[in-house]
N, C-alpha and C positions, 0 to 999 in steps of 0.2 A: 342509590347513586349519590355520592357526596357532591355538594354544590359549591363548597368553598374550603379554603385552607388558609390558616393564619400561621405565619412563620416568624419566629424570633430571629434576631440577627446574630449577635455574638454567641459563638459556640453552637450555632445551628446552621443558618444559611452561610455565614462567613467562616472561612478557614482560620487557621492560627495567625495568618498574616493579614487578616481582615479583607481578604479577597473573596469574590464570588466566582466559583468555578464555571467553566463552560458547560459542564454537565448539569449543574444546577440551573443555569440560565436556560438551557435547552429544555429541561424538564418543566420549568415554569411556562415556557412558550407552549409546550405540549398540553399542559393542564388547561391553560386558557383556551387553547383551540378546541378543547372538549366542552367548553362552556362554563368552566369553574372560575370562581373568583380566587385569585391568589393575592393575599394581602400581607403586608409587613406589620408585625405587632412587636414593638421594641421598647426598651427603657431609654433609648437614645432620644435626644431632642429633635424637634421637627425638621430643622434644616439638614442635618446630617442624615436622618432617617429618610428624608425625601431623596437625597442623593443616591443612597443605596437602592431605594425603590426604583429609581430611573435606571440604574445600572442593571438591576435584576430583571427589568421588564415586567414588574409586578403591576397589579391593578391600581386603580385611582384612589382607593381608600386606604388610609394609613393610620395606624394606632401608634401613638408615641408617648414618651415620658411615662412608661409603665401603666398605660391606660388612662392617664390624666387628660388626654386629648385625642380626638378623631379628626382627621383632615381629609378633605376632598381635594386631591391634587389637580384635578381638571378644572374645577370651579375656583380653586385657590381660596377655599373657605373652610374655616374651622367649624365642624358640625357639633362638637360637644367638648365641654371641659369639666373637669372635676378639680376644684381649686384647693390649695392649702388655705385654711381659714385666715382671713385678714388679720385677726387678732393674734395669730400665732407666728406669722412670717417674720416680722421684725423682732418679735420677742425671741424667737429661736435664733435668728441671726446674731442678735446682741449677746445672747447667752453663750453661744459656742465660739464667737470670734475672740473672746477673752482667753481662750485655750490655745491660741496660736494656730488654728486651722484655716483653710481657705474654703470659700463657698462658691458653688455654681448654681445659678437659678434659672430654671426653665420657664419661659413664658410662651404664649402662642406665637410670638414674633421671633423667638430665638432664644439663645442661651447667653447669660451674663455671668461674669466671674469677677471676684474682687481682688485677684492677685495676678499680675502680669506674668509672673514666673511660671504659672501653670496654664496659661492661655493657649488654646489650640484652635485651629480651623477658623470658624466664623464667630467665635465667642467675642463678646464686647465687654471691656473692663469698666467697672464702675467703682468710684471712690467711696471710701468709708463715710466721708462727710455727706454723701448722697444717699446712704443706705435707707434711712427712714422714709425719705421722699419716694425712693424707688419702690419700697414695699407698699406704700400708700397708693401709688399710681398704677402699679402693674398687677395683673392677674397672674398669680404664681401657681404653676402646675406641679413643680417638683423642686426640692432643694437638696443638692448634693453637698455633703460635708466631707472634706478630704484632709489628709495629713500624711506625712512621711512616717509617722509613728502609728503602728498598728494598735499599740496599747492605748493611745489617746482616743482613737476611733472607737475601740471597744468600750472604753469608759464612757464616752459621750453617748453611745448607743444605749447603754443601760440607764443613764440619767434621763434621756429623752423618753424612754419607755415609762419611767416612773413619774416624771413631771408633766409630760404632755401627751401621754398615751391615750387619753380620752378623745383627742382631736386628730392626731396624726399617727402614722406608723412608719417603721423602717422596712422598706420593701426588699432591699438586697444589700449585700456587703461584698466588695470585690476590690481587686488591685489593678492598677494601670501604670503604664510608663508614660509620664507626661513630660515632654521636653528633656528626657534623660533622667528624670526623677521617678523612682518607684513610690507610688502613693496608694493609700488605702482610702476607700470611699464608702459612704452609705447614702442611700437615696431615701429622702423623707417625703411622703405624700399624704394626701387626705386619707383619713381612716377608712373611707368607703371606696377609695380608688383601687382598681386592679385591672390587669389585662382581661380577666374573665368578664368583669362587669362591662368593659368597653366592647368586647366582642358581642356580648348579649345585646347591648344597645344598638350596635351597628347591624346586627342580624335583624332586629326589629325594624330598623329603618329600611332595610332591604327586603323586608317581608319574607325572611328566610328562617326556617326552623334550625335552632342550634344543634339539634340532633343530626342534621345533615352536614355538619361542619367538622373539619379536622384541625387540630392545632399541634404544632411541633415546637419543642423547646428543650432546654437543658438545665435551667437554674431555678432557684426557689421562686423567683417572681413569675415563673411559667406555670406553677402548680394551679393557680386559679384558672388558667386556660384549660388545663387537663380536666378540671372538674366541671367546666361549663359546657364544653362541646360534646358531640356524639362520640368522637374518637380522639383521645389525647395520645400523642405519640412522643416518647422521650428519645432523644438522641443517644447513640451508643456511648457518648462521652458525658452524658448527663449525670448529675449527682444521684446517688442511690435513692434518696428520698423522693426525687422527681420520678425516677423509674418506677418506684412503688405506687405512685399515684396515676401513672399512665396505663393505658390498656394494651399498648404495644411499645416495643423498643426497636428502633431502626439502627442503621449503621452510624458511625461517628460523623462529625462535621467534616473531617478531612477525608472521609471515604464517600463523600457525596450522599450522606444519609437522606437529605431533602429530596434529591433526585430519585432515590430509590422509592421513597414514599409516593411521590407524584406519579411516577411511571407505573406504579402498581395499584394505585387507588383511583385513577381517573382513566 
C-alpha cells in the first residue's frame, strides 16, 4: 500500500488554463481519506504554490522552487532550504543583466523581480541599485532568468553551464505569457537541489520509506522524482524522456490523469 503521492502542478495537476478540475480535487480528498499524504511538489514559488495547495485540498507539506524548499503550511514554517551559493547569486545577476534579460528571485518569503513589465501576482519589484544588498541579505532558493528572445536564453544557458556549472545548474527551460508578452525562462538552482532530494528529505522527516511513495510529473525537472520514489508516473502529456524514466504512464493533465492515479492506487 502506498503511503504518499507527490504531485507536480503545471502540466500535471493543473489543466492548460491553470485550473484544478473537480475530478482531481475529489480524488485528492479520496486519497487523503484512505490515509495517504497528498503533497504538492513544484517549481513555483512558495506563495503561489501554497495557493494551489489550498485550492486542491492537499496536505500540509509543500515542496517549492524545484525542491529548494519544504514548507509546513500548518505551522507556517520552512523546514528545509537548499540555497544558491552566496558567492554566485549577485555574480550571476550582474553577468546576465547586461544581456537585457529580467530576473525573478525566489526566497522563502516570496518572489522578487527586477522588471515591472513582467511582474505578476504577489511578486515584489526591486531596483537594480538594490541588487547587491538584496543578494547579500536574502537566502536565495532559485533564480529565474527570462527574455522575449529564445536565442538569448539559450546562449545564456550554455554560458552558465560553462562558467558556473560547478556550483549551480539549470533545472528547466520553458515559455510563459507574462502580461501579454511571450517570454522564455530558465530556472537556476544549487547544483545539489532537486525535487527528488526534497522528497527524500521529507520522507525521512515523516519516517516514511520512499519506496512507499508515488510521484507524478511531466517535465525534465520531474525526472529526479521518478528516480527517487517507489512508483514514478508520467503524465500522458509528458515529454518522451520523462515517460522513459517513469514506471507507468497515466492519462494527460486535461484528462484528469492525476485523478486516475489516485483512484486506482489508493
